[in-house]
C-alpha positions in Angstrom: 10.4 68.0 36.0 10.0 71.6 36.7 9.1 74.6 34.4 10.5 77.6 36.2 12.7 80.6 36.2 9.8 82.6 34.8 11.3 85.9 35.8 14.8 87.3 35.3 16.0 86.4 38.8 19.1 84.5 37.7 20.2 83.6 41.3 16.9 81.9 42.0 17.1 79.9 38.7 20.7 78.9 39.4 19.9 77.7 42.9 16.9 75.7 41.6 19.0 74.2 38.9 21.4 72.8 41.5 18.6 71.2 43.4 17.1 69.7 40.2 20.5 68.3 39.2 20.8 66.7 42.6 17.4 65.1 42.0 18.3 64.2 38.4 15.1 65.9 37.1 14.7 68.0 34.0 14.5 71.8 34.7 13.1 74.0 31.9 14.3 77.5 32.5 11.9 80.0 30.8 12.4 83.5 32.1 15.8 83.8 33.8 18.0 85.2 31.1 21.6 84.7 32.1 23.7 82.8 29.6 25.6 81.3 32.5 22.8 78.8 32.9 24.1 76.9 29.9 27.8 77.9 30.4 29.5 78.2 33.8 26.3 77.1 35.7 25.2 74.4 33.3 23.9 71.0 34.5 22.9 67.9 32.4 19.3 68.6 33.4 18.9 72.3 32.4 16.9 73.1 29.3 17.0 76.9 28.6 14.1 78.1 26.6 13.0 81.4 25.0 16.1 83.7 25.2 19.2 84.6 27.0 21.2 87.8 27.4 23.6 86.9 24.6 20.9 86.3 22.1 19.1 89.5 23.1 22.3 91.5 22.7 23.3 89.9 19.4 19.9 90.5 17.7 19.3 94.1 18.7 23.0 95.2 18.9 24.0 93.8 15.5 21.0 95.1 13.7 21.4 98.7 15.0 25.1 98.7 14.3 24.4 97.6 10.7 22.0 100.5 10.4 24.7 102.9 11.4 23.6 103.5 15.0 26.9 103.0 16.6 26.9 105.3 19.7 25.1 103.8 22.6 24.1 104.7 26.2 22.6 102.2 28.6 19.8 102.6 31.2 20.4 99.5 33.2 18.4 97.8 36.0 20.8 97.5 38.9 20.8 93.7 39.5 22.5 90.7 37.9 20.2 90.4 34.9 20.5 94.0 33.9 24.3 93.9 34.4 24.6 90.8 32.2 22.4 92.4 29.5 24.5 95.6 29.4 27.7 93.6 29.4 26.7 91.3 26.5 25.3 94.1 24.4 28.4 96.2 25.0 30.5 93.3 23.6 28.4 93.2 20.4 28.4 97.0 20.0 32.2 97.3 20.4 32.8 94.2 18.1 30.8 96.0 15.4 32.9 99.2 15.6 30.4 101.0 17.9 31.0 102.9 21.1 29.3 102.9 24.5 29.3 106.5 25.6 28.1 105.7 29.1 25.6 103.9 31.3 23.6 104.5 34.4 22.5 101.9 36.9 18.9 102.3 38.1 17.6 100.7 41.3 15.0 98.0 40.7 11.5 99.3 41.0 12.6 102.9 40.7 9.8 105.3 39.8 11.6 108.6 38.9 13.8 108.3 35.8 14.3 112.1 35.2 17.9 112.3 36.5 19.0 109.1 34.7 17.4 110.2 31.4 19.1 113.6 31.6 22.4 111.9 31.8 21.4 109.8 28.7 20.4 112.9 26.8 23.6 114.7 27.6 25.6 111.8 26.2 24.3 112.6 22.7 24.2 108.8 21.9 22.2 107.6 19.0 20.7 104.6 20.9 19.4 104.3 24.4 19.7 100.6 25.3 17.1 99.7 27.9 18.7 96.9 29.9 15.7 96.3 32.1 12.4 94.5 32.1 8.8 94.5 33.2 7.6 97.5 35.2 11.0 99.1 35.0 11.0 98.9 31.2 7.4 100.3 31.0 8.2 103.2 33.3 11.5 104.1 31.6 9.8 104.2 28.2 7.0 106.4 29.5 9.5 108.7 31.1 11.6 108.9 27.9 8.6 110.0 25.9 7.6 112.6 28.5 11.2 113.8 28.5 11.2 114.1 24.7 14.2 111.7 24.6 12.6 109.4 22.0 12.8 112.2 19.4 16.6 112.4 19.8 17.5 108.7 20.4 16.4 105.3 19.2 14.9 103.3 22.1 16.1 99.7 22.0 14.2 97.5 24.4 16.6 94.6 25.0 13.9 92.5 26.8 10.4 93.4 25.8 7.2 91.3 26.2 4.0 92.0 24.2 2.3 92.6 27.6 4.6 95.6 28.1 3.7 97.0 24.7 0.0 96.6 25.6 0.5 98.4 28.9 2.3 101.3 27.2 -0.1 101.6 24.2 1.0 102.1 20.7 1.1 105.9 21.1 4.0 105.6 23.6 5.5 102.4 22.2 5.5 103.1 18.5 8.9 102.8 16.8 10.4 100.9 19.7 12.8 98.0 18.7 12.3 94.8 20.6 13.8 91.3 20.5 11.7 88.2 20.9 11.7 84.5 20.3 8.0 84.2 19.5 5.0 86.4 18.4 1.4 85.4 18.5 0.7 86.5 14.9 3.7 84.7 13.4 2.1 81.8 11.7 -1.0 79.6 11.8 0.2 77.5 14.7 1.0 80.5 16.8 -2.4 82.1 16.0 -4.3 78.9 16.9 -2.5 78.8 20.3 -3.0 82.5 20.9 -6.8 82.2 20.1 -7.1 79.4 22.8 -5.1 81.4 25.3 -7.0 84.6 24.7 -10.4 82.8 25.1 -9.2 81.7 28.6 -7.2 84.7 29.8 -8.6 87.6 27.7 -5.1 88.6 26.6 -2.5 87.5 24.1 0.4 85.3 25.3 3.9 86.5 25.5 6.9 84.5 24.5 7.2 83.3 28.1 3.7 81.8 28.2 4.2 80.2 24.8 7.5 78.8 26.0 5.9 77.4 29.2 3.4 75.5 27.1 6.0 74.2 24.6 8.3 73.1 27.4 5.5 71.2 29.1 4.5 69.4 26.0 8.1 68.7 25.1 8.6 66.9 28.4 5.3 65.0 28.1 6.3 63.8 24.6 9.8 62.8 25.8 8.3 60.8 28.7 6.0 59.0 26.3 8.9 58.2 23.9 11.2 57.1 26.8 8.5 55.1 28.5 9.7 56.4 31.8 10.0 59.6 33.9 13.6 58.8 34.7 15.5 62.1 34.3 18.5 60.8 32.4 16.3 58.8 29.9 14.0 61.7 29.4 16.8 64.2 28.8 18.4 61.8 26.3 15.2 61.9 24.3 14.8 65.7 24.6 18.3 66.3 23.3 17.9 63.8 20.4 14.4 64.9 19.2 13.7 68.0 17.2 10.9 70.2 18.6 8.1 71.2 16.2 5.2 73.0 17.8 3.5 76.3 18.1 6.6 77.8 19.7 9.5 76.6 17.5 10.1 74.8 14.2 12.9 72.2 14.0 14.2 73.3 17.4 17.1 71.4 18.8 18.1 71.3 22.5 21.9 71.3 22.3 24.4 69.4 24.4 24.6 72.3 26.9 20.8 72.5 27.3 20.3 75.6 25.2 17.2 75.5 22.9 18.8 77.6 20.1 15.7 78.7 18.3 15.4 81.5 15.7 15.2 85.0 17.3 13.4 88.0 15.9 13.9 91.8 15.9 10.6 93.5 15.9 9.5 97.1 15.6 6.4 98.3 17.3 3.8 99.6 14.8 2.4 103.1 14.7 -1.3 103.3 15.8 -2.6 103.6 12.2 -0.6 100.5 11.1 -2.3 98.2 13.6 -5.1 96.3 12.0 -6.6 94.6 15.0 -6.2 94.4 18.8 -2.8 93.2 19.9 -1.4 93.7 16.3 1.7 95.4 17.6 4.8 94.1 15.8 6.3 94.4 12.4 9.2 91.9 11.9 12.5 93.7 11.0 14.8 90.7 10.9 15.1 87.0 11.8 18.3 85.6 13.2 18.9 81.8 13.1 19.7 80.2 16.5 23.2 79.3 15.5 23.9 83.0 15.0 21.9 84.3 17.9 23.3 82.2 20.7 26.9 81.5 22.0 28.3 78.7 19.7 29.2 75.4 21.4 32.8 75.9 20.3 32.9 78.9 22.7 30.9 77.2 25.5 32.1 77.3 29.1 29.9 74.4 30.1 32.0 71.7 31.8 30.5 68.7 30.0 30.4 70.1 26.4 32.8 68.3 24.1 35.0 70.7 22.2 36.0 69.7 18.6 
């Protein structure tokens, strides 16, 4: 087996998936976000954990539309993941009666956001959708605050990790909306895992690190149950057995390989609301997996049986 795809490089994850399918070995995709990995590019050995661009779009997009924030502008990282995230969120916004007033593509690793943010401000949109991740996300939020944009527009981080919020600090990140599949302070199981992780690494785990751990234990449990490391036998167990651990409760890996777990819309706390280090999120809404992800009835995966 392989646990991989721990960044948003979809092309790399897709290429790896093809190799793993040829070898008939389970491939747990953690960070690559394209929904194609369980649709057009699905294989019988893919298990897609944590999130995809459809779920990120549905959770944040629907919630903001329901609040009346219907006019959007996108700041989009100029590569496949950013494009997919903008496209999927646009679909949700327009389906809810909203409008996309424009978007701007920003080169990966760009350090100067002033011209892009000026375009966003001139759009007079209610929401600035940040279709980026990692350092690009952090730098764009810092620049938006310096530019005064966060006073006029809601900042919606479409892919945010708790490490990003930590790097920004609550002063800059407060009020930001973020979608996640896991939070360290969610329940007793997540807190116990987070405590062990913190003792070893001196930081709290993000949803990716939690997903890595869950994926590994899921495979080990499936191997034990199957009595073999044979890929087909192990995948049969994985798709038949609910996952209950520190990452997900009653999780089910679907026929297409998607772990369709509950997703959460979070809002970053104000500094005076945080009660302890890394206490950054306030839950706004939870969205069941069958509502967050593409339903199997709409799947483009070649081996999914349609009813």
